[in-house]
C-alpha positions in Angstrom: -186.5 -21.1 -116.6 -189.7 -20.2 -114.9 -189.0 -17.7 -112.1 -192.0 -16.9 -110.0 -191.9 -13.5 -108.8 -193.9 -10.8 -107.1 -192.3 -7.4 -107.6 -192.8 -4.1 -105.8 -192.3 -0.5 -106.6 -192.0 1.7 -103.6 -194.5 4.5 -102.8 -193.6 7.9 -104.0 -194.7 11.3 -102.8 -198.5 11.1 -103.0 -198.5 7.8 -104.8 -199.1 4.4 -103.3 -196.7 1.5 -103.6 -197.3 -0.9 -106.5 -197.4 -4.7 -106.5 -196.6 -6.6 -109.7 -197.8 -10.2 -109.5 -198.8 -13.0 -111.9 -202.3 -12.7 -113.2 -205.0 -14.7 -111.3 -208.5 -15.7 -112.1 -209.8 -13.2 -109.6 -208.4 -10.4 -111.8 -210.9 -11.2 -114.6 -213.6 -8.6 -113.6 -211.0 -5.8 -113.3 -209.3 -7.0 -116.5 -212.7 -6.8 -118.4 -213.3 -3.3 -117.0 -209.8 -2.2 -118.2 -210.4 -3.6 -121.7 -213.6 -1.7 -122.0 -211.5 1.4 -122.5 -211.1 2.2 -126.3 -207.7 3.8 -125.7 -206.3 0.6 -124.2 -207.9 -1.5 -126.9 -206.2 0.6 -129.5 -202.7 -0.3 -128.2 -203.2 -3.9 -127.2 -203.7 -7.0 -129.3 -205.4 -9.3 -126.8 -209.2 -8.5 -126.6 -210.9 -9.3 -123.3 -214.6 -9.0 -124.1 -216.0 -11.7 -121.9 -215.5 -13.8 -118.8 -214.1 -16.6 -120.9 -211.7 -14.2 -122.7 -210.5 -13.0 -119.3 -209.9 -16.6 -118.1 -208.1 -17.4 -121.3 -205.9 -14.4 -120.8 -205.0 -15.5 -117.3 -204.5 -19.2 -118.5 -202.3 -18.1 -121.4 -200.1 -16.0 -119.1 -199.8 -18.9 -116.7 -198.9 -21.3 -119.5 -196.3 -18.9 -121.0 -194.8 -18.3 -117.5 -194.4 -22.1 -117.1 -192.7 -22.3 -120.6 -190.5 -19.3 -119.8 -191.7 -17.4 -122.9 -193.6 -14.5 -121.3 -193.9 -13.2 -117.8 -197.0 -11.1 -117.5 -197.8 -9.2 -114.3 -200.9 -7.5 -113.0 -199.9 -4.1 -111.6 -201.9 -3.2 -108.5 -201.9 -0.4 -105.9 -200.4 -2.6 -103.2 -202.5 -1.5 -100.2 -205.9 -1.2 -102.0 -205.4 -4.2 -104.3 -206.8 -2.1 -107.2 -205.7 -3.0 -110.7 -203.9 -0.1 -112.3 -202.0 -1.7 -115.2 -200.0 -4.5 -116.6 -196.3 -5.2 -117.3 -194.8 -8.0 -119.4 -191.4 -9.5 -120.3 -191.5 -11.4 -123.5 -188.9 -14.0 -124.7 -186.4 -13.7 -121.9 -184.7 -17.1 -122.5 -183.6 -18.7 -125.7 -183.9 -15.5 -127.8 -180.3 -14.5 -127.4 -179.2 -11.5 -125.4 -182.4 -9.5 -125.8 -186.0 -9.6 -124.7 -189.0 -7.3 -125.1 -191.0 -5.4 -122.4 -194.5 -4.0 -122.6 -197.0 -2.3 -120.3 -200.4 -0.6 -120.1 -202.3 1.4 -117.6 -206.0 1.6 -116.9 -207.8 4.8 -117.9 -208.1 6.3 -114.4 -204.4 5.6 -113.7 -202.8 7.3 -116.7 -200.5 10.2 -116.1 -199.8 9.2 -112.5 -196.4 7.8 -113.0 -197.5 4.2 -112.7 -196.1 2.9 -116.0 -192.6 4.1 -115.4 -192.5 2.8 -111.9 -193.9 -0.6 -113.0 -191.5 -0.7 -115.9 -188.5 0.0 -113.7 -189.5 -2.8 -111.3 -189.9 -5.2 -114.3 -186.6 -4.1 -115.8 -184.6 -4.6 -112.6 -186.1 -8.0 -112.1 -185.6 -9.1 -115.7 -181.9 -8.2 -115.7 -181.4 -10.0 -112.3 -183.6 -13.1 -113.0 -182.2 -13.7 -116.5 -178.5 -12.7 -116.0 -177.5 -16.3 -116.2 -179.4 -16.7 -119.5 -177.2 -13.9 -121.0 -179.9 -11.1 -121.0 -178.1 -7.9 -121.8 -180.8 -5.8 -123.5 -184.5 -5.0 -123.2 -186.4 -3.7 -126.2 -189.5 -1.5 -125.9 -191.5 -1.0 -129.1 -194.5 1.3 -129.7 -196.3 2.8 -132.7 -195.0 6.2 -133.7 -198.3 7.9 -132.7 -198.3 6.5 -129.2 -196.6 9.6 -127.6 -197.4 8.6 -124.1 -195.6 5.3 -124.5 -192.6 7.2 -126.0 -192.5 9.5 -122.9 -192.7 6.4 -120.5 -189.8 4.8 -122.4 -187.5 7.8 -122.2 -188.4 8.5 -118.6 -187.6 4.9 -117.8 -184.1 5.0 -119.3 -185.0 3.3 -122.6 -183.0 5.2 -125.2 -184.5 5.8 -128.7 -182.6 3.5 -131.1 -184.5 3.9 -134.3 -187.7 3.6 -136.3 -189.5 0.4 -137.2 -191.5 -0.4 -140.3 -195.2 -1.0 -140.0 -196.1 -4.7 -139.5 -199.9 -5.0 -140.0 -202.2 -6.1 -138.6 -200.9 -5.7 -135.0 -198.5 -2.9 -135.7 -200.2 -1.0 -138.6 -198.1 2.2 -138.4 -194.3 2.6 -138.3 -193.0 2.6 -134.7 -190.1 3.3 -132.4 -187.5 1.0 -130.9 -186.2 2.0 -127.4 -183.5 0.0 -125.7 -182.2 -0.4 -122.2 -179.0 -2.2 -121.6 -177.9 -4.0 -118.5 -176.4 -1.4 -116.0 -177.7 1.8 -114.6 -180.4 3.7 -116.4 
């Protein structure tokens, strides 16, 4: 299954609408600027240090979308077209009743409610798009010291389910598992 989708999160008081769409080669300059942020680099596993890294990022996401294994979205302020983050659904088909979600925001967009709005749009889409594949649960994992991600998870209706052991090198500290099940948040 390879649903193609463009998702939207409505504008809120003082905040513009968000557009979530598949990554495109034109996103590479903004992607490189986003990955220059040491805070973002701390929490992500996919370095984008050059034009070729950025193009590989976009190509990998397109390939994974075609395979149905990962659906990555650039998160943009809809009207301005400004990259403000990313959202991803991993392993939605063939992995049983659960899949994993992830997200990040660019430095200037943190604390503006972008991650919860993008995550809510992704969550609603995932449960609708993969209902026929039996998707019943979305998992959100983060390292224990990523307090901002923990706040986003809880704000987005992902209940804390338990602690996870460290899994170096990509997950060097223990972490948290948050879960959202099909149905209202």
